[in-house]
C-alpha positions in Angstrom: 31.9 46.2 85.0 33.5 45.1 81.7 34.3 41.7 83.2 30.7 41.2 84.3 29.4 42.2 80.8 31.7 39.7 79.1 30.6 37.0 81.6 26.9 37.8 80.8 27.6 37.5 77.1 29.3 34.1 77.6 26.4 32.8 79.7 23.9 34.1 77.1 25.8 32.4 74.3 26.0 29.1 76.3 22.2 29.2 76.8 21.7 29.7 73.1 24.0 26.7 72.2 22.3 24.5 74.9 18.9 25.3 73.5 20.0 24.5 70.0 21.4 21.1 71.1 18.1 20.4 72.9 16.1 21.4 69.8 18.2 19.1 67.7 17.8 16.1 70.1 14.0 16.4 70.0 13.7 16.7 66.2 11.0 14.4 64.8 13.0 14.0 61.6 16.1 11.9 61.6 19.4 13.5 60.6 19.6 11.5 57.4 16.4 13.1 56.2 17.8 16.6 56.5 19.3 18.0 53.4 22.9 18.7 52.6 23.3 22.4 52.0 25.6 24.1 49.4 25.6 27.9 49.3 27.6 29.2 46.3 28.5 32.9 46.5 29.8 34.9 43.6 31.8 38.1 44.3 30.6 41.4 42.8 28.4 39.7 40.2 26.0 42.2 38.6 22.2 41.6 38.5 22.3 41.3 34.7 25.4 39.0 34.5 23.8 35.5 34.0 22.0 34.2 31.0 18.9 33.4 33.2 18.9 37.1 34.3 19.1 38.5 30.8 22.7 38.6 29.9 23.2 38.3 26.1 27.0 38.1 26.0 27.5 35.6 28.9 27.1 31.9 28.6 26.3 30.4 32.0 24.5 27.1 31.1 25.1 25.4 34.4 23.9 28.1 36.7 21.0 28.7 34.3 20.1 25.0 34.6 20.0 25.4 38.4 17.4 28.2 37.9 15.5 26.2 35.2 15.2 23.2 37.5 14.5 25.3 40.6 13.3 28.8 41.5 14.8 32.1 40.3 14.3 35.1 42.6 14.2 38.5 40.9 13.8 40.7 43.9 16.5 39.4 46.3 18.6 41.9 48.1 21.8 42.0 50.1 22.0 44.4 53.1 25.0 46.4 51.9 26.6 47.0 48.6 30.1 45.8 49.6 31.5 42.5 50.7 32.0 42.3 54.4 28.6 43.7 55.6 26.5 41.4 53.3 28.5 38.4 54.3 28.0 39.2 58.0 24.2 39.4 57.4 24.2 36.1 55.5 25.9 34.3 58.3 23.9 35.9 61.2 20.5 36.7 59.8 20.9 40.3 61.1 21.5 43.7 59.6 25.3 44.2 59.4 25.5 47.1 61.8 23.8 44.9 64.4 26.9 42.7 64.4 29.6 45.3 64.0 30.1 45.3 60.2 28.7 48.4 58.6 31.5 48.6 56.1 34.4 46.7 54.6 36.8 45.0 57.0 40.4 45.6 55.8 43.9 44.6 57.0 44.8 48.3 56.9 43.0 49.4 60.2 43.0 53.1 59.1 40.7 52.1 56.2 38.7 49.4 58.0 35.0 49.9 58.8 34.0 46.8 60.7 34.8 44.3 63.5 32.7 41.2 63.4 31.1 40.8 66.8 32.7 37.7 68.4 29.5 37.0 70.4 27.2 37.0 67.3 25.8 33.5 66.6 26.4 32.3 63.0 24.5 29.8 61.0 27.6 27.6 61.1 27.4 27.7 64.9 23.7 26.6 64.7 24.1 23.8 62.2 27.3 22.5 63.8 25.5 22.1 67.1 22.7 20.4 65.2 25.0 17.7 64.0 26.0 19.1 60.6 29.5 19.0 59.1 30.3 22.7 58.5 32.8 24.0 56.0 33.7 27.2 54.1 35.9 27.1 51.0 36.9 30.4 49.4 36.9 34.1 50.4 36.2 35.0 54.1 36.6 38.8 54.4 35.3 39.0 58.0 38.6 39.2 59.8 42.1 37.9 59.5 42.8 37.0 63.1 41.2 35.2 66.0 38.5 35.3 67.3 37.2 36.1 63.8 38.7 33.3 61.7 36.2 30.9 60.0 37.2 28.1 62.5 36.3 30.4 65.4 32.9 31.1 63.9 31.4 27.6 63.6 33.2 26.2 60.6 34.8 22.8 61.2 36.8 23.1 58.0 38.1 26.1 56.1 40.3 26.4 53.1 40.6 29.7 51.2 41.8 33.2 51.6 41.0 35.6 54.4 40.9 39.0 52.8 39.4 40.5 49.7 40.6 41.4 46.2 43.6 39.2 46.1 45.6 38.2 43.0 44.0 35.2 41.3 47.4 33.5 40.8 49.8 34.8 43.4 47.2 34.8 46.2 48.8 37.8 47.9 47.8 41.2 49.0 49.6 43.9 51.1 52.7 41.8 50.4 51.4 38.8 52.4 50.0 35.4 51.6 46.4 35.0 52.9 45.7 31.4 51.9 44.8 29.2 54.8 43.8 25.6 55.5 42.0 26.0 58.7 44.4 28.3 60.5 47.6 27.2 58.8 49.2 29.2 55.9 49.4 27.3 52.6 51.0 28.1 49.3 48.9 26.5 46.6 49.5 27.0 42.9 47.0 27.7 40.2 44.0 29.9 39.4 41.9 30.5 42.5 38.6 29.6 40.9 40.1 26.2 40.0 41.5 25.8 43.5 38.2 26.5 45.2 36.4 24.2 42.8 38.9 21.4 43.4 38.9 21.8 47.2 35.1 21.7 47.2 35.1 18.5 45.2 37.7 17.0 47.6 35.5 18.0 50.5 32.4 16.4 49.0 34.3 13.2 48.1 35.6 12.9 51.7 32.3 13.9 53.5 30.6 11.3 55.7 27.0 10.2 55.7 26.2 13.0 58.2 24.6 16.1 56.4 26.9 18.9 55.5 26.6 22.7 55.2 29.2 23.9 52.8 29.6 27.6 51.8 31.6 27.9 48.5 32.7 31.5 48.2 34.2 32.2 44.8 36.1 35.4 44.2 35.0 35.6 40.6 34.2 38.0 38.9 35.7 40.5 41.4 38.7 42.5 40.3 41.5 42.1 39.4 40.2 40.8 36.1 42.4 37.7 35.7 40.6 35.0 33.8 42.4 32.0 32.3 43.7 33.1 28.9 41.8 30.4 27.0 38.5 31.7 28.5 39.3 35.3 27.6 40.2 34.3 24.0 37.0 32.3 23.6 34.9 35.3 24.7 36.8 37.7 22.4 36.3 35.4 19.4 32.6 34.8 20.1 31.4 38.3 21.1 32.3 40.6 18.3 33.2 44.1 19.4 33.3 43.4 23.1 35.7 45.5 25.1 38.7 44.0 26.9 37.4 44.7 30.4 34.0 43.3 29.7 35.5 40.3 28.0 37.7 39.5 31.0 34.7 39.9 33.3 32.6 37.6 31.1 35.4 35.0 31.0 35.6 35.0 34.8 31.9 34.3 35.1 32.0 31.5 32.5 35.1 29.9 34.2 33.2 29.9 37.5 30.1 28.4 35.8 32.3 25.5 34.5 33.6 25.1 38.1 30.1 24.9 39.4 29.3 22.2 36.9 32.2 20.1 38.2 30.9 20.6 41.8 27.4 19.5 40.9 28.8 16.4 39.1 30.7 15.5 42.2 27.5 15.6 44.2 25.9 13.3 41.7 29.0 10.9 41.7 28.7 10.7 45.5 24.9 10.2 45.4 24.3 13.3 47.4 22.8 15.5 44.7 19.2 14.4 45.2 19.3 15.5 48.9 21.2 18.7 48.5 19.7 22.2 48.6 21.8 24.4 46.4 21.6 28.2 46.7 23.4 30.6 44.4 23.8 34.3 45.0 26.1 37.3 44.7 27.4 39.1 47.8 26.5 42.5 46.3 25.9 44.3 43.0 28.4 44.6 40.1 31.1 47.1 39.7 30.4 48.9 36.4 34.0 50.2 36.2 35.2 46.6 36.3 33.0 45.4 33.4 29.9 44.3 35.3 26.3 44.9 34.2 23.4 45.4 36.6 20.8 45.3 33.8 18.4 48.2 33.9 19.0 48.9 37.6 20.4 52.2 38.8 23.7 52.3 40.6 26.4 49.8 41.2 28.6 48.2 43.9 29.1 50.8 46.7 25.7 52.4 46.1 22.5 51.7 48.0 20.5 52.0 44.8 19.2 48.7 43.4 22.4 48.1 41.3 24.4 47.9 44.5 22.0 45.7 46.5 19.7 43.7 44.2 21.5 40.5 43.1 20.8 37.2 41.4 19.5 34.4 43.7 18.6 30.8 42.7 17.4 27.9 44.8 17.6 24.3 43.6 16.6 21.1 45.4 15.8 18.1 43.1 12.4 16.6 43.7 11.6 19.1 46.5 11.5 22.5 44.9 9.1 22.8 42.0 11.1 23.4 38.9 10.7 26.5 36.7 9.5 28.9 39.3 10.1 32.7 39.2 9.4 34.7 42.4 9.4 38.5 42.7 8.9 38.5 46.5 11.1 41.0 48.4 13.7 38.8 50.0 16.9 39.5 51.9 20.3 37.8 52.4 19.3 37.8 56.1 16.7 35.1 55.2 19.4 32.5 54.7 20.1 32.0 58.5 16.5 31.2 59.5 15.9 29.2 56.3 18.9 26.9 56.8 18.2 26.6 60.5 14.6 25.4 59.8 15.8 22.9 57.3 18.2 21.6 59.8 15.3 21.1 62.2 16.9 23.5 64.7 15.3 26.0 67.0 16.8 29.6 66.8 14.0 31.4 68.7 16.5 32.2 71.5 18.5 34.4 69.1 17.2 37.9 69.5 17.2 40.6 66.9 17.0 38.4 63.8 15.9 40.4 60.7 15.5 37.4 58.3 12.5 35.1 57.7 12.5 31.5 56.7 12.1 31.0 52.9 10.7 27.5 53.2 7.1 28.6 52.3 8.5 30.3 49.2 10.7 27.3 48.3 7.5 25.2 48.6 5.8 27.5 46.1 3.4 29.0 48.7 2.5 32.6 49.4 2.9 32.4 53.2 5.6 35.0 53.5 5.4 38.5 55.1 4.6 40.9 52.3 5.3 44.0 54.4 8.8 42.9 55.6 11.5 45.6 56.0 15.1 45.5 54.8 17.6 48.0 56.1 20.7 48.7 54.0 23.8 50.3 55.3 27.3 51.3 54.2 30.0 53.0 56.3 32.8 54.6 54.3 33.1 55.1 50.5 35.1 57.1 48.1 33.1 60.3 48.4 34.9 62.7 50.8 31.7 63.5 52.7 31.1 59.8 53.4 34.6 58.7 54.5 34.1 57.2 57.9 30.3 58.1 57.9 27.4 55.7 57.5 24.5 56.1 55.1 21.3 54.1 54.9 18.3 53.0 53.0 15.1 51.2 54.1 12.7 49.2 52.0 9.3 47.9 53.0 7.0 46.4 50.4 7.0 48.4 47.3 8.5 51.5 48.9 12.2 52.4 49.5 13.7 55.4 51.2 17.4 55.7 50.2 20.4 57.8 50.9 23.3 57.1 48.5 26.0 58.9 50.3 26.3 60.4 53.8 26.2 63.9 52.3 23.2 63.3 50.0 19.5 63.7 50.9 17.1 60.8 51.3 15.0 60.0 48.3 11.7 58.1 48.2 10.8 55.6 45.5 7.9 53.3 44.6 9.9 50.2 43.5 6.9 48.5 42.0 6.5 51.2 39.4 10.1 52.5 39.3 12.7 49.8 39.9 15.2 52.1 38.0 14.8 54.6 40.8 14.4 57.5 38.3 11.2 59.0 39.5 11.5 60.2 43.1 8.3 60.8 45.1 8.4 64.0 47.1 7.8 63.8 50.9 4.9 66.2 50.6 3.1 63.9 48.2 2.9 61.1 50.8 3.8 62.8 54.1 2.4 60.1 56.5 4.2 57.2 54.6 7.4 59.2 54.3 7.4 60.0 58.1 6.7 56.3 58.9 9.8 55.3 56.9 11.9 58.0 58.6 10.8 56.8 62.0 11.5 53.2 61.3 15.0 54.0 60.0 15.7 56.3 62.9 14.8 53.5 65.3 17.2 51.2 63.6 20.1 53.7 63.7 19.5 54.5 67.4 19.4 50.7 68.3 22.7 50.0 66.5 24.6 53.2 67.4 26.2 51.6 70.4 27.4 48.5 68.5 31.2 48.8 68.2 32.5 48.4 64.6 36.2 48.7 65.6 38.1 46.4 67.8 38.4 47.6 71.4 41.5 47.6 73.5 
């Protein structure tokens, strides 16, 4: 029975890949007309931690310029408030518990709450089969062994570290080195932000004329707070009265911003900038206890309140995306998969269960986007005793959000249009039909995903 199930999955995946190849072959647009794609992901950056998102003590001129010359999204959400689940959604276009990652994947199996489904099709699989060069540089955090290494999941090239929250200089955790070039251990020296920047520039310099899809996953400004000393000292001298923790966090952001400037300059030097779509986002909300700010949003990393799941998102494509736009449409990290697939002129209609929608209408400045789309948020395991090992959820549709912030806490209903701070709960009896509709939709999702394994089987 198990053998037959595995065979069926292999056949299904083969059909998907074959259809993608067929769709690419029949594209009416030549490959050279398709954009290069650069997705830059910050780690644990708060909603209020960029100049263009309201920060007064952070100088981020290069990221701000991407927003000024493109579109800034003020209502963009991840699907979880911690690293692994949101990254799984970004790569697959699905809610994280659909692909086996409801919580953080850790090397310590007794504290790990996810196993990335080896049969899930990633955006790297899709674009690779459509003729793109695919690469990921930086943090992975979706498994530290095959079949869940980046090279197993559609990336031709990988250089970075496999786990989360690693020392910025020693590149070690659990007493082990996690730096890899493809699947080979490497022992580089230097600050990890500089390494990821330099490796990205090397990749761009060496890329061919074929379009590339490059994910650049910085670890800044995630803890441990280890910015270069000169950046820390500059922030302390400039921002009078700033605390040490916040100063280190700000320094990490500004150091990353300078790295992004170098990457953009390399695109210009290689004459690739004009045909490159650049996306910038954070994987989840900021950790307040590590110096982050989520602006006026409630909650933080780990929560399913807005401070944990609403993050900065910027899109820039010179000459294609109208500059200076601001969009408040409800968007999700699951939207990246269908968006990038469409831009690659690739058919993904055979992939069932996608939760994302293509953002191309929004990028074009049009209103043709589902206003009543739903986003399901999930996290399994947190520091509250009642939630250790248990999952908790939220669901948002339009202006309404039903949220549970720990497995032992009750669900609370909010009107996000009038109350983005989530401070004025709406009682179920006030809107009984709407409340029950949300309960029913979330129950359906939980039932559908309850049989998806989130731990590795025998």
